[in-house]
TIMARMI-884888 format. One record per residue: chain; z, y, x of N, C-alpha, C in turn; residue in three letters. Coordinates in steps of 0.02 Angstrom, whole numbers, plus 50000, padded with zeros to 5 digits. Each point is the difference from the previous one (the first is absolute). Layout:
<nodes>
<node c="A" n_w="Z" n_v="Y" n_u="X" ca_w="Z" ca_v="Y" ca_u="X" c_w="Z" c_v="Y" c_u="X" r="Ala"/>
...
</nodes>
This chain:
<nodes>
<node c="A" n_w="50000" n_v="49941" n_u="50043" ca_w="50000" ca_v="50059" ca_u="49957" c_w="50000" c_v="50062" c_u="50045" r="Met"/>
<node c="A" n_w="49960" n_v="50050" n_u="49982" ca_w="49993" ca_v="50060" ca_u="50041" c_w="50042" c_v="50059" c_u="49977" r="Asn"/>
<node c="A" n_w="50040" n_v="49988" n_u="49949" ca_w="50045" ca_v="50052" ca_u="49974" c_w="50071" c_v="49973" c_u="50006" r="Val"/>
<node c="A" n_w="50047" n_v="50043" n_u="50021" ca_w="50069" ca_v="49975" ca_u="50005" c_w="50025" c_v="49975" c_u="49932" r="Pro"/>
<node c="A" n_w="50043" n_v="49951" n_u="50003" ca_w="50028" ca_v="49971" ca_u="49939" c_w="50035" c_v="50052" c_u="49957" r="Leu"/>
<node c="A" n_w="50032" n_v="50050" n_u="50032" ca_w="50036" ca_v="50052" ca_u="49962" c_w="49952" c_v="50044" c_u="49960" r="Trp"/>
<node c="A" n_w="49936" n_v="49998" n_u="50016" ca_w="49950" ca_v="50036" ca_u="49961" c_w="49961" c_v="49953" c_u="49954" r="Ala"/>
<node c="A" n_w="49989" n_v="49938" n_u="50022" ca_w="49960" ca_v="49952" ca_u="49962" c_w="50034" c_v="49981" c_u="49934" r="Ala"/>
<node c="A" n_w="50064" n_v="49986" n_u="50003" ca_w="50036" ca_v="49979" ca_u="49939" c_w="50000" c_v="50054" c_u="49947" r="Ile"/>
<node c="A" n_w="50020" n_v="50063" n_u="50017" ca_w="49999" ca_v="50051" ca_u="49947" c_w="49931" c_v="50015" c_u="49973" r="Pro"/>
<node c="A" n_w="49948" n_v="50000" n_u="50043" ca_w="49934" ca_v="50016" ca_u="49975" c_w="49973" c_v="49945" c_u="49954" r="Val"/>
<node c="A" n_w="50016" n_v="49937" n_u="50016" ca_w="49979" ca_v="49946" ca_u="49956" c_w="50037" c_v="50004" c_u="49933" r="Leu"/>
<node c="A" n_w="50063" n_v="50016" n_u="50002" ca_w="50038" ca_v="50010" ca_u="49938" c_w="49971" c_v="50057" c_u="49959" r="Leu"/>
<node c="A" n_w="49984" n_v="50055" n_u="50034" ca_w="49970" ca_v="50058" ca_u="49966" c_w="49936" c_v="49982" c_u="49965" r="Leu"/>
<node c="A" n_w="49953" n_v="49968" n_u="50035" ca_w="49935" ca_v="49986" ca_u="49969" c_w="50006" c_v="49946" c_u="49946" r="Val"/>
<node c="A" n_w="50047" n_v="49954" n_u="50008" ca_w="50010" ca_v="49949" ca_u="49948" c_w="50027" c_v="50032" c_u="49936" r="Ala"/>
<node c="A" n_w="50049" n_v="50045" n_u="50007" ca_w="50027" ca_v="50035" ca_u="49941" c_w="49946" c_v="50045" c_u="49967" r="Leu"/>
<node c="A" n_w="49963" n_v="50034" n_u="50042" ca_w="49948" ca_v="50044" ca_u="49973" c_w="49944" c_v="49960" c_u="49966" r="Ala"/>
<node c="A" n_w="49981" n_v="49944" n_u="50029" ca_w="49947" ca_v="49959" ca_u="49970" c_w="50024" c_v="49973" c_u="49932" r="Ala"/>
<node c="A" n_w="50062" n_v="49979" n_u="49998" ca_w="50027" ca_v="49975" ca_u="49936" c_w="49999" c_v="50055" c_u="49947" r="Arg"/>
<node c="A" n_w="50024" n_v="50058" n_u="50018" ca_w="50001" ca_v="50056" ca_u="49953" c_w="49929" c_v="50019" c_u="49979" r="Ala"/>
<node c="A" n_w="49953" n_v="50001" n_u="50047" ca_w="49931" ca_v="50019" ca_u="49986" c_w="49967" c_v="49949" c_u="49954" r="Asp"/>
<node c="A" n_w="50012" n_v="49937" n_u="50011" ca_w="49970" ca_v="49948" ca_u="49958" c_w="50029" c_v="50004" c_u="49929" r="Val"/>
<node c="A" n_w="50065" n_v="50011" n_u="49994" ca_w="50032" ca_v="50000" ca_u="49935" c_w="49989" c_v="50065" c_u="49960" r="Leu"/>
<node c="A" n_w="49998" n_v="50057" n_u="50035" ca_w="49998" ca_v="50064" ca_u="49965" c_w="49941" c_v="50044" c_u="50018" r="Thr"/>
<node c="A" n_w="49963" n_v="49981" n_u="50051" ca_w="49945" ca_v="50040" ca_u="50028" c_w="50025" c_v="50066" c_u="50028" r="Arg"/>
<node c="A" n_w="50063" n_v="50001" n_u="50020" ca_w="50030" ca_v="50059" ca_u="50032" c_w="50044" c_v="49977" c_u="50058" r="Lys"/>
<node c="A" n_w="50004" n_v="50041" n_u="50052" ca_w="50045" ca_v="49988" ca_u="50055" c_w="50050" c_v="50058" c_u="49999" r="Ile"/>
<node c="A" n_w="50062" n_v="49985" n_u="49981" ca_w="50049" ca_v="50054" ca_u="49990" c_w="50019" c_v="50036" c_u="50065" r="Pro"/>
<node c="A" n_w="50012" n_v="50066" n_u="49993" ca_w="50024" ca_v="50040" ca_u="50056" c_w="50066" c_v="49972" c_u="50026" r="Asn"/>
<node c="A" n_w="50038" n_v="49968" n_u="49956" ca_w="50065" ca_v="49972" ca_u="50020" c_w="49991" c_v="49945" c_u="50053" r="Leu"/>
<node c="A" n_w="49941" n_v="49972" n_u="50004" ca_w="49986" ca_v="49950" ca_u="50051" c_w="49971" c_v="50034" c_u="50063" r="Ile"/>
<node c="A" n_w="49952" n_v="50045" n_u="49991" ca_w="49964" ca_v="50027" ca_u="50057" c_w="50038" c_v="50053" c_u="50040" r="Thr"/>
<node c="A" n_w="50031" n_v="50048" n_u="49967" ca_w="50032" ca_v="50054" ca_u="50037" c_w="50059" c_v="49977" c_u="50042" r="Phe"/>
<node c="A" n_w="50047" n_v="49961" n_u="49972" ca_w="50054" ca_v="49977" ca_u="50044" c_w="49975" c_v="49957" c_u="50058" r="Pro"/>
<node c="A" n_w="49949" n_v="49959" n_u="49987" ca_w="49972" ca_v="49957" ca_u="50053" c_w="49970" c_v="50043" c_u="50055" r="Ala"/>
<node c="A" n_w="49965" n_v="50052" n_u="49982" ca_w="49969" ca_v="50044" ca_u="50049" c_w="50054" c_v="50036" c_u="50042" r="Leu"/>
<node c="A" n_w="50050" n_v="50028" n_u="49967" ca_w="50053" ca_v="50035" ca_u="50036" c_w="50040" c_v="49952" c_u="50045" r="Leu"/>
<node c="A" n_w="50014" n_v="49941" n_u="49975" ca_w="50036" ca_v="49950" ca_u="50039" c_w="49960" c_v="49978" c_u="50062" r="Leu"/>
<node c="A" n_w="49935" n_v="49994" n_u="49991" ca_w="49957" ca_v="49981" ca_u="50057" c_w="50002" c_v="50053" c_u="50054" r="Ala"/>
<node c="A" n_w="49992" n_v="50063" n_u="49981" ca_w="50002" ca_v="50054" ca_u="50050" c_w="50068" c_v="50002" c_u="50035" r="Leu"/>
<node c="A" n_w="50054" n_v="49994" n_u="49961" ca_w="50067" ca_v="50003" ca_u="50029" c_w="50013" c_v="49940" c_u="50046" r="Ala"/>
<node c="A" n_w="49978" n_v="49941" n_u="49979" ca_w="50010" ca_v="49940" ca_u="50041" c_w="49963" c_v="50005" c_u="50066" r="Thr"/>
<node c="A" n_w="49938" n_v="50024" n_u="49997" ca_w="49961" ca_v="50008" ca_u="50061" c_w="50032" c_v="50052" c_u="50046" r="His"/>
<node c="A" n_w="50028" n_v="50052" n_u="49971" ca_w="50033" ca_v="50051" ca_u="50041" c_w="50061" c_v="49971" c_u="50035" r="Leu"/>
<node c="A" n_w="50041" n_v="49963" n_u="49963" ca_w="50061" ca_v="49972" ca_u="50028" c_w="49985" c_v="49945" c_u="50051" r="Val"/>
<node c="A" n_w="49954" n_v="49955" n_u="49984" ca_w="49987" ca_v="49943" ca_u="50044" c_w="49947" c_v="50014" c_u="50053" r="Leu"/>
<node c="A" n_w="49956" n_v="50048" n_u="49987" ca_w="49946" ca_v="50013" ca_u="50048" c_w="50002" c_v="50069" c_u="50031" r="Gly"/>
<node c="A" n_w="50049" n_v="50040" n_u="49980" ca_w="50005" ca_v="50068" ca_u="50027" c_w="49942" c_v="50043" c_u="49977" r="Gly"/>
<node c="A" n_w="49988" n_v="50052" n_u="50040" ca_w="49947" ca_v="50048" ca_u="49983" c_w="49931" c_v="49966" c_u="49995" r="Arg"/>
<node c="A" n_w="49985" n_v="49956" n_u="50049" ca_w="49935" ca_v="49967" ca_u="49999" c_w="49992" c_v="49955" c_u="49939" r="Asp"/>
<node c="A" n_w="50053" n_v="49964" n_u="49982" ca_w="49998" ca_v="49957" ca_u="49941" c_w="49989" c_v="50041" c_u="49937" r="Gly"/>
<node c="A" n_w="50035" n_v="50056" n_u="49995" ca_w="49993" ca_v="50043" ca_u="49942" c_w="49929" c_v="50028" c_u="49995" r="Phe"/>
<node c="A" n_w="49973" n_v="50023" n_u="50057" ca_w="49932" ca_v="50028" ca_u="50000" c_w="49948" c_v="49947" c_u="49982" r="Leu"/>
<node c="A" n_w="50009" n_v="49939" n_u="50024" ca_w="49954" ca_v="49946" ca_u="49983" c_w="50004" c_v="49984" c_u="49926" r="Ala"/>
<node c="A" n_w="50061" n_v="50001" n_u="49972" ca_w="50010" ca_v="49988" ca_u="49929" c_w="49968" c_v="50056" c_u="49958" r="Ser"/>
<node c="A" n_w="50010" n_v="50061" n_u="50022" ca_w="49971" ca_v="50058" ca_u="49966" c_w="49923" c_v="49997" c_u="50002" r="Leu"/>
<node c="A" n_w="49973" n_v="49981" n_u="50057" ca_w="49927" ca_v="49994" ca_u="50007" c_w="49974" c_v="49944" c_u="49955" r="Ala"/>
<node c="A" n_w="50035" n_v="49944" n_u="49997" ca_w="49980" ca_v="49945" ca_u="49956" c_w="50000" c_v="50020" c_u="49927" r="Gly"/>
<node c="A" n_w="50053" n_v="50036" n_u="49981" ca_w="50006" ca_v="50025" ca_u="49931" c_w="49941" c_v="50046" c_u="49984" r="Met"/>
<node c="A" n_w="49986" n_v="50046" n_u="50045" ca_w="49948" ca_v="50050" ca_u="49988" c_w="49931" c_v="49969" c_u="49996" r="Thr"/>
<node c="A" n_w="49983" n_v="49957" n_u="50048" ca_w="49934" ca_v="49968" ca_u="50000" c_w="49990" c_v="49956" c_u="49938" r="Val"/>
<node c="A" n_w="50049" n_v="49958" n_u="49986" ca_w="49993" ca_v="49953" ca_u="49944" c_w="49998" c_v="50036" c_u="49933" r="Ala"/>
<node c="A" n_w="50044" n_v="50049" n_u="49992" ca_w="50002" ca_v="50037" ca_u="49936" c_w="49939" c_v="50045" c_u="49991" r="Gly"/>
<node c="A" n_w="49983" n_v="50037" n_u="50052" ca_w="49945" ca_v="50048" ca_u="49995" c_w="49933" c_v="49965" c_u="49987" r="Ala"/>
<node c="A" n_w="49992" n_v="49941" n_u="50025" ca_w="49936" ca_v="49964" ca_u="49991" c_w="49987" c_v="49984" c_u="49926" r="Ala"/>
<node c="A" n_w="50053" n_v="49992" n_u="49961" ca_w="49991" ca_v="49983" ca_u="49929" c_w="49998" c_v="50061" c_u="49955" r="Leu"/>
<node c="A" n_w="50015" n_v="50058" n_u="50027" ca_w="50001" ca_v="50061" ca_u="49958" c_w="49933" c_v="50013" c_u="49965" r="Leu"/>
<node c="A" n_w="49943" n_v="49993" n_u="50033" ca_w="49937" ca_v="50011" ca_u="49964" c_w="49992" c_v="49954" c_u="49939" r="Pro"/>
<node c="A" n_w="50022" n_v="49938" n_u="50007" ca_w="49997" ca_v="49953" ca_u="49943" c_w="50042" c_v="50024" c_u="49941" r="Gly"/>
<node c="A" n_w="50057" n_v="50029" n_u="50015" ca_w="50042" ca_v="50027" ca_u="49947" c_w="49968" c_v="50063" c_u="49970" r="Trp"/>
<node c="A" n_w="49973" n_v="50043" n_u="50043" ca_w="49968" ca_v="50061" ca_u="49976" c_w="49939" c_v="49985" c_u="49956" r="Leu"/>
<node c="A" n_w="49965" n_v="49946" n_u="50016" ca_w="49942" ca_v="49980" ca_u="49960" c_w="50021" c_v="49957" c_u="49940" r="Met"/>
<node c="A" n_w="50065" n_v="49989" n_u="49993" ca_w="50029" ca_v="49960" ca_u="49945" c_w="49979" c_v="49927" c_u="50001" r="Arg"/>
<node c="A" n_w="49988" n_v="49975" n_u="50061" ca_w="49984" ca_v="49929" ca_u="50007" c_w="50063" c_v="49959" c_u="50008" r="Trp"/>
<node c="A" n_w="50056" n_v="50032" n_u="50017" ca_w="50064" ca_v="49965" ca_u="50008" c_w="50056" c_v="50047" c_u="49981" r="Met"/>
<node c="A" n_w="50058" n_v="49972" n_u="49991" ca_w="50058" ca_v="50040" ca_u="49980" c_w="50036" c_v="50028" c_u="50060" r="Gly"/>
<node c="A" n_w="50042" n_v="50050" n_u="49987" ca_w="50040" ca_v="50031" ca_u="50052" c_w="50049" c_v="49950" c_u="50030" r="Ala"/>
<node c="A" n_w="50023" n_v="49952" n_u="49961" ca_w="50046" ca_v="49950" ca_u="50025" c_w="49969" c_v="49958" c_u="50056" r="Gly"/>
<node c="A" n_w="49935" n_v="49987" n_u="49995" ca_w="49965" ca_v="49963" ca_u="50053" c_w="50002" c_v="50039" c_u="50065" r="Asp"/>
<node c="A" n_w="49988" n_v="50066" n_u="49995" ca_w="50000" ca_v="50043" ca_u="50059" c_w="50070" c_v="50001" c_u="50032" r="Val"/>
<node c="A" n_w="50051" n_v="50009" n_u="49958" ca_w="50069" ca_v="50003" ca_u="50025" c_w="50022" c_v="49933" c_u="50029" r="Lys"/>
<node c="A" n_w="49978" n_v="49946" n_u="49969" ca_w="50017" ca_v="49934" ca_u="50027" c_w="49968" c_v="49991" c_u="50069" r="Leu"/>
<node c="A" n_w="49937" n_v="50018" n_u="50007" ca_w="49967" ca_v="49993" ca_u="50065" c_w="50033" c_v="50043" c_u="50053" r="Met"/>
<node c="A" n_w="50022" n_v="50060" n_u="49980" ca_w="50035" ca_v="50044" ca_u="50047" c_w="50065" c_v="49968" c_u="50023" r="Ala"/>
<node c="A" n_w="50037" n_v="49970" n_u="49953" ca_w="50063" ca_v="49968" ca_u="50017" c_w="49988" c_v="49939" c_u="50046" r="Ala"/>
<node c="A" n_w="49949" n_v="49962" n_u="49985" ca_w="49982" ca_v="49943" ca_u="50042" c_w="49982" c_v="50025" c_u="50070" r="Val"/>
<node c="A" n_w="49962" n_v="50054" n_u="50003" ca_w="49982" ca_v="50029" ca_u="50065" c_w="50060" c_v="50023" c_u="50039" r="Gly"/>
<node c="A" n_w="50050" n_v="50028" n_u="49965" ca_w="50061" ca_v="50022" ca_u="50033" c_w="50039" c_v="49941" c_u="50028" r="Ala"/>
<node c="A" n_w="50003" n_v="49945" n_u="49964" ca_w="50036" ca_v="49941" ca_u="50025" c_w="49964" c_v="49968" c_u="50058" r="Trp"/>
<node c="A" n_w="49934" n_v="49993" n_u="49994" ca_w="49963" ca_v="49965" ca_u="50053" c_w="49987" c_v="50044" c_u="50061" r="Leu"/>
<node c="A" n_w="49998" n_v="50066" n_u="49989" ca_w="49988" ca_v="50050" ca_u="50053" c_w="49929" c_v="49993" c_u="50027" r="Ala"/>
<node c="A" n_w="49978" n_v="50053" n_u="50033" ca_w="49933" ca_v="50001" ca_u="50029" c_w="50002" c_v="49961" c_u="50066" r="Phe"/>
<node c="A" n_w="49953" n_v="49958" n_u="50015" ca_w="49935" ca_v="49989" ca_u="49969" c_w="49999" c_v="49943" c_u="49950" r="Pro"/>
<node c="A" n_w="50055" n_v="49963" n_u="49992" ca_w="50000" ca_v="49943" ca_u="49954" c_w="49986" c_v="50023" c_u="49928" r="Gln"/>
<node c="A" n_w="50020" n_v="50061" n_u="49983" ca_w="49986" ca_v="50026" ca_u="49933" c_w="49925" c_v="50005" c_u="49986" r="Ala"/>
<node c="A" n_w="49962" n_v="50016" n_u="50052" ca_w="49927" ca_v="50004" ca_u="49992" c_w="49971" c_v="49931" c_u="49984" r="Leu"/>
<node c="A" n_w="50026" n_v="49949" n_u="50031" ca_w="49977" ca_v="49932" ca_u="49985" c_w="50017" c_v="49982" c_u="49928" r="Ile"/>
<node c="A" n_w="50061" n_v="50017" n_u="49978" ca_w="50020" ca_v="49987" ca_u="49931" c_w="49955" c_v="50036" c_u="49951" r="Ala"/>
<node c="A" n_w="49984" n_v="50063" n_u="50016" ca_w="49956" ca_v="50039" ca_u="49957" c_w="49931" c_v="49967" c_u="49994" r="Leu"/>
<node c="A" n_w="49970" n_v="49985" n_u="50056" ca_w="49932" ca_v="49971" ca_u="50000" c_w="50000" c_v="49932" c_u="49966" r="Leu"/>
<node c="A" n_w="50051" n_v="49959" n_u="50014" ca_w="50004" ca_v="49934" ca_u="49967" c_w="50012" c_v="50007" c_u="49925" r="Ala"/>
<node c="A" n_w="50038" n_v="50050" n_u="49980" ca_w="50011" ca_v="50012" ca_u="49928" c_w="49936" c_v="50022" c_u="49965" r="Ser"/>
<node c="A" n_w="49961" n_v="50041" n_u="50034" ca_w="49936" ca_v="50022" ca_u="49971" c_w="49951" c_v="49942" c_u="49993" r="Leu"/>
<node c="A" n_w="49999" n_v="49956" n_u="50050" ca_w="49956" ca_v="49941" ca_u="49996" c_w="50024" c_v="49955" c_u="49943" r="Val"/>
<node c="A" n_w="50065" n_v="49988" n_u="49996" ca_w="50027" ca_v="49958" ca_u="49946" c_w="49986" c_v="50032" c_u="49932" r="Ala"/>
<node c="A" n_w="50008" n_v="50066" n_u="49996" ca_w="49985" ca_v="50035" ca_u="49938" c_w="49927" c_v="49993" c_u="49979" r="Gly"/>
<node c="A" n_w="49956" n_v="50004" n_u="50048" ca_w="49929" ca_v="49990" ca_u="49986" c_w="49986" c_v="49929" c_u="49974" r="Gly"/>
<node c="A" n_w="50032" n_v="49952" n_u="50031" ca_w="49990" ca_v="49930" ca_u="49978" c_w="50028" c_v="49990" c_u="49930" r="Ala"/>
<node c="A" n_w="50058" n_v="50027" n_u="49986" ca_w="50030" ca_v="49993" ca_u="49933" c_w="49955" c_v="50036" c_u="49949" r="Ile"/>
<node c="A" n_w="49977" n_v="50060" n_u="50018" ca_w="49956" ca_v="50038" ca_u="49954" c_w="49937" c_v="49961" c_u="49985" r="Ala"/>
<node c="A" n_w="49971" n_v="49968" n_u="50050" ca_w="49939" ca_v="49961" ca_u="49990" c_w="50012" c_v="49942" c_u="49952" r="Ala"/>
<node c="A" n_w="50056" n_v="49965" n_u="50009" ca_w="50016" ca_v="49944" ca_u="49956" c_w="50011" c_v="50024" c_u="49929" r="Val"/>
<node c="A" n_w="50038" n_v="50055" n_u="49992" ca_w="50013" ca_v="50027" ca_u="49933" c_w="49934" c_v="50022" c_u="49968" r="Val"/>
<node c="A" n_w="49957" n_v="50033" n_u="50038" ca_w="49936" ca_v="50024" ca_u="49973" c_w="49955" c_v="49941" c_u="49980" r="Ala"/>
<node c="A" n_w="50000" n_v="49948" n_u="50041" ca_w="49960" ca_v="49940" ca_u="49982" c_w="50026" c_v="49969" c_u="49935" r="Leu"/>
<node c="A" n_w="50066" n_v="49994" n_u="49996" ca_w="50030" ca_v="49969" ca_u="49940" c_w="49987" c_v="50041" c_u="49937" r="Arg"/>
<node c="A" n_w="49994" n_v="50066" n_u="50008" ca_w="49990" ca_v="50044" ca_u="49942" c_w="49925" c_v="50015" c_u="49987" r="Arg"/>
<node c="A" n_w="49957" n_v="49974" n_u="50043" ca_w="49928" ca_v="50009" ca_u="49990" c_w="49974" c_v="50069" c_u="50018" r="Gly"/>
<node c="A" n_w="50034" n_v="50035" n_u="50045" ca_w="49978" ca_v="50067" ca_u="50019" c_w="49990" c_v="50006" c_u="50076" r="Val"/>
<node c="A" n_w="49990" n_v="49944" n_u="50032" ca_w="49994" ca_v="50000" ca_u="50073" c_w="49944" c_v="50045" c_u="50024" r="Phe"/>
<node c="A" n_w="49940" n_v="49993" n_u="49971" ca_w="49943" ca_v="50039" ca_u="50025" c_w="50007" c_v="50074" c_u="49984" r="Trp"/>
<node c="A" n_w="50031" n_v="50016" n_u="49945" ca_w="50014" ca_v="50070" ca_u="49985" c_w="50048" c_v="50029" c_u="50052" r="Ala"/>
<node c="A" n_w="50050" n_v="49960" n_u="50019" ca_w="50048" ca_v="50023" ca_u="50051" c_w="49965" c_v="50010" c_u="50068" r="Ala"/>
<node c="A" n_w="49956" n_v="49954" n_u="50018" ca_w="49962" ca_v="50007" ca_u="50063" c_w="49957" c_v="50062" c_u="49998" r="Val"/>
<node c="A" n_w="49965" n_v="50012" n_u="49945" ca_w="49957" ca_v="50059" ca_u="49992" c_w="50042" c_v="50064" c_u="50005" r="Arg"/>
<node c="A" n_w="50057" n_v="50002" n_u="49967" ca_w="50044" ca_v="50059" ca_u="50003" c_w="50025" c_v="50012" c_u="50071" r="Asn"/>
<node c="A" n_w="50020" n_v="49946" n_u="50034" ca_w="50024" ca_v="50007" ca_u="50069" c_w="49944" c_v="50025" c_u="50046" r="Ala"/>
<node c="A" n_w="49940" n_v="49975" n_u="49990" ca_w="49943" ca_v="50022" ca_u="50041" c_w="49985" c_v="50074" c_u="49988" r="Ala"/>
<node c="A" n_w="50002" n_v="50022" n_u="49938" ca_w="49988" ca_v="50070" ca_u="49985" c_w="50053" c_v="50045" c_u="50032" r="Phe"/>
<node c="A" n_w="50064" n_v="49979" n_u="49993" ca_w="50055" ca_v="50039" ca_u="50029" c_w="49993" c_v="50002" c_u="50076" r="Thr"/>
<node c="A" n_w="49984" n_v="49944" n_u="50030" ca_w="49990" ca_v="49998" ca_u="50073" c_w="49943" c_v="50044" c_u="50022" r="Gly"/>
<node c="A" n_w="49945" n_v="49999" n_u="49964" ca_w="49942" ca_v="50042" ca_u="50017" c_w="50018" c_v="50074" c_u="49994" r="Ala"/>
<node c="A" n_w="50037" n_v="50019" n_u="49948" ca_w="50020" ca_v="50069" ca_u="49992" c_w="50046" c_v="50021" c_u="50058" r="Trp"/>
<node c="A" n_w="50047" n_v="49956" n_u="50018" ca_w="50046" ca_v="50015" ca_u="50055" c_w="49963" c_v="50010" c_u="50065" r="Thr"/>
<node c="A" n_w="49953" n_v="49956" n_u="50015" ca_w="49963" ca_v="50004" ca_u="50063" c_w="49950" c_v="50058" c_u="50001" r="Leu"/>
<node c="A" n_w="49982" n_v="50026" n_u="49941" ca_w="49951" ca_v="50054" ca_u="49997" c_w="50028" c_v="50065" c_u="50028" r="Ser"/>
<node c="A" n_w="50066" n_v="50006" n_u="50003" ca_w="50031" ca_v="50061" ca_u="50026" c_w="49994" c_v="50059" c_u="49952" r="Gly"/>
<node c="A" n_w="49991" n_v="49986" n_u="49937" ca_w="49993" ca_v="50052" ca_u="49950" c_w="50062" c_v="50045" c_u="49999" r="Ser"/>
<node c="A" n_w="49988" n_v="50065" n_u="50001" ca_w="50056" ca_v="50048" ca_u="49999" c_w="50021" c_v="50017" c_u="49929" r="Ala"/>
<node c="A" n_w="49962" n_v="49978" n_u="49952" ca_w="50016" ca_v="50015" ca_u="49930" c_w="50058" c_v="49959" c_u="49975" r="Gly"/>
<node c="A" n_w="50020" n_v="50013" n_u="49939" ca_w="50055" ca_v="49961" ca_u="49971" c_w="49982" c_v="49927" c_u="49993" r="Pro"/>
<node c="A" n_w="50050" n_v="49958" n_u="50004" ca_w="49989" ca_v="49929" ca_u="49994" c_w="49975" c_v="49984" c_u="49929" r="Ala"/>
<node c="A" n_w="49954" n_v="49952" n_u="49995" ca_w="49978" ca_v="49980" ca_u="49933" c_w="50058" c_v="49965" c_u="49964" r="Pro"/>
<node c="A" n_w="49993" n_v="49998" n_u="49935" ca_w="50051" ca_v="49964" ca_u="49961" c_w="50003" c_v="49928" c_u="50026" r="Ala"/>
<node c="A" n_w="50061" n_v="49974" n_u="50009" ca_w="50005" ca_v="49933" ca_u="50028" c_w="49968" c_v="49948" c_u="49955" r="Pro"/>
<node c="A" n_w="49959" n_v="49958" n_u="50030" ca_w="49969" ca_v="49946" ca_u="49964" c_w="50046" c_v="49940" c_u="50004" r="Leu"/>
<node c="A" n_w="50016" n_v="49973" n_u="49944" ca_w="50046" ca_v="49943" ca_u="49999" c_w="49983" c_v="49955" c_u="49941" r="Thr"/>
<node c="A" n_w="50019" n_v="49938" n_u="50008" ca_w="49990" ca_v="49953" ca_u="49945" c_w="50059" c_v="50004" c_u="49952" r="Thr"/>
<node c="A" n_w="50053" n_v="50036" n_u="50020" ca_w="50058" ca_v="50006" ca_u="49958" c_w="50050" c_v="49943" c_u="50007" r="Gly"/>
<node c="A" n_w="49983" n_v="49951" n_u="50040" ca_w="50044" ca_v="49943" ca_u="50010" c_w="50048" c_v="50016" c_u="50056" r="Ile"/>
<node c="A" n_w="50064" n_v="49987" n_u="49988" ca_w="50052" ca_v="50013" ca_u="50050" c_w="50037" c_v="49934" c_u="50014" r="Arg"/>
<node c="A" n_w="50030" n_v="49997" n_u="50059" ca_w="50041" ca_v="49943" ca_u="50016" c_w="50059" c_v="50024" c_u="50041" r="Phe"/>
<node c="A" n_w="50053" n_v="49961" n_u="50004" ca_w="50060" ca_v="50020" ca_u="50038" c_w="49986" c_v="49999" c_u="50075" r="Pro"/>
<node c="A" n_w="49988" n_v="50060" n_u="50028" ca_w="49982" ca_v="50005" ca_u="50071" c_w="50058" c_v="49979" c_u="50046" r="Phe"/>
<node c="A" n_w="50061" n_v="49999" n_u="49974" ca_w="50056" ca_v="49978" ca_u="50042" c_w="49991" c_v="49928" c_u="50024" r="Ala"/>
<node c="A" n_w="49961" n_v="49960" n_u="49963" ca_w="49985" ca_v="49932" ca_u="50023" c_w="49959" c_v="50003" c_u="50064" r="Leu"/>
<node c="A" n_w="49953" n_v="50047" n_u="50003" ca_w="49960" ca_v="50009" ca_u="50061" c_w="50044" c_v="50025" c_u="50058" r="Ala"/>
<node c="A" n_w="50047" n_v="50044" n_u="49985" ca_w="50046" ca_v="50025" ca_u="50052" c_w="50044" c_v="49943" c_u="50025" r="Val"/>
<node c="A" n_w="50021" n_v="49956" n_u="49955" ca_w="50039" ca_v="49942" ca_u="50021" c_w="49960" c_v="49957" c_u="50049" r="Leu"/>
<node c="A" n_w="49938" n_v="49987" n_u="49983" ca_w="49957" ca_v="49960" ca_u="50044" c_w="49988" c_v="50036" c_u="50067" r="Ala"/>
<node c="A" n_w="49986" n_v="50065" n_u="49996" ca_w="49988" ca_v="50039" ca_u="50062" c_w="50060" c_v="50005" c_u="50044" r="Gly"/>
<node c="A" n_w="50057" n_v="50009" n_u="49970" ca_w="50063" ca_v="50006" ca_u="50038" c_w="50016" c_v="49934" c_u="50034" r="Cys"/>
<node c="A" n_w="49993" n_v="49945" n_u="49963" ca_w="50013" ca_v="49934" ca_u="50029" c_w="49952" c_v="49986" c_u="50058" r="Thr"/>
<node c="A" n_w="49938" n_v="50019" n_u="49993" ca_w="49952" ca_v="49991" ca_u="50054" c_w="50020" c_v="50041" c_u="50061" r="Thr"/>
<node c="A" n_w="50021" n_v="50062" n_u="49989" ca_w="50018" ca_v="50045" ca_u="50055" c_w="50060" c_v="49975" c_u="50039" r="Ala"/>
<node c="A" n_w="50043" n_v="49961" n_u="49968" ca_w="50059" ca_v="49974" ca_u="50035" c_w="49980" c_v="49951" c_u="50054" r="Leu"/>
<node c="A" n_w="49941" n_v="49970" n_u="49994" ca_w="49979" ca_v="49947" ca_u="50046" c_w="49945" c_v="50022" c_u="50049" r="Trp"/>
<node c="A" n_w="49966" n_v="50054" n_u="49986" ca_w="49945" ca_v="50021" ca_u="50043" c_w="50024" c_v="50051" c_u="50052" r="Leu"/>
<node c="A" n_w="49973" n_v="49994" n_u="50060" ca_w="50016" ca_v="50049" ca_u="50053" c_w="49953" c_v="50059" c_u="49993" r="Lys"/>
<node c="A" n_w="50028" n_v="50061" n_u="50016" ca_w="49956" ca_v="50059" ca_u="49997" c_w="49949" c_v="50000" c_u="50056" r="Pro"/>
</nodes>
């Protein structure tokens, strides 16, 4: 394992609780994410000193900020962003980056399965291609209305998979 046990156990507990809440209610409560985030920063400060705190802060920032556009486009909830930030704080940089990337891959896989099961896979692919083309075009104008199939799934499951993967992969 590439993460100390004192960080691995709390982060696994965090994502398990968040995934359960997300599956049952489609919400990740602030009561789970905010204390976890603050505890992660404090723990890294106490056990890792200034460098540990800065690595935790960087992990929180990178992991949380990467999901902000998805929230702004209303593709995901704010709880997903806060959960990823808390996971990033526990895992610290650079391990948080691995968790983020693995969570996004897992989220894409889950989205593909859900879209296939609901019969909207090709519409989802077309919408993603359009959004990607607009993003790469460098257009300075306002973003187009988000194209979506309207199907949502509990993204905390993807964060659980990504976090578990990050515990085992080296940066």
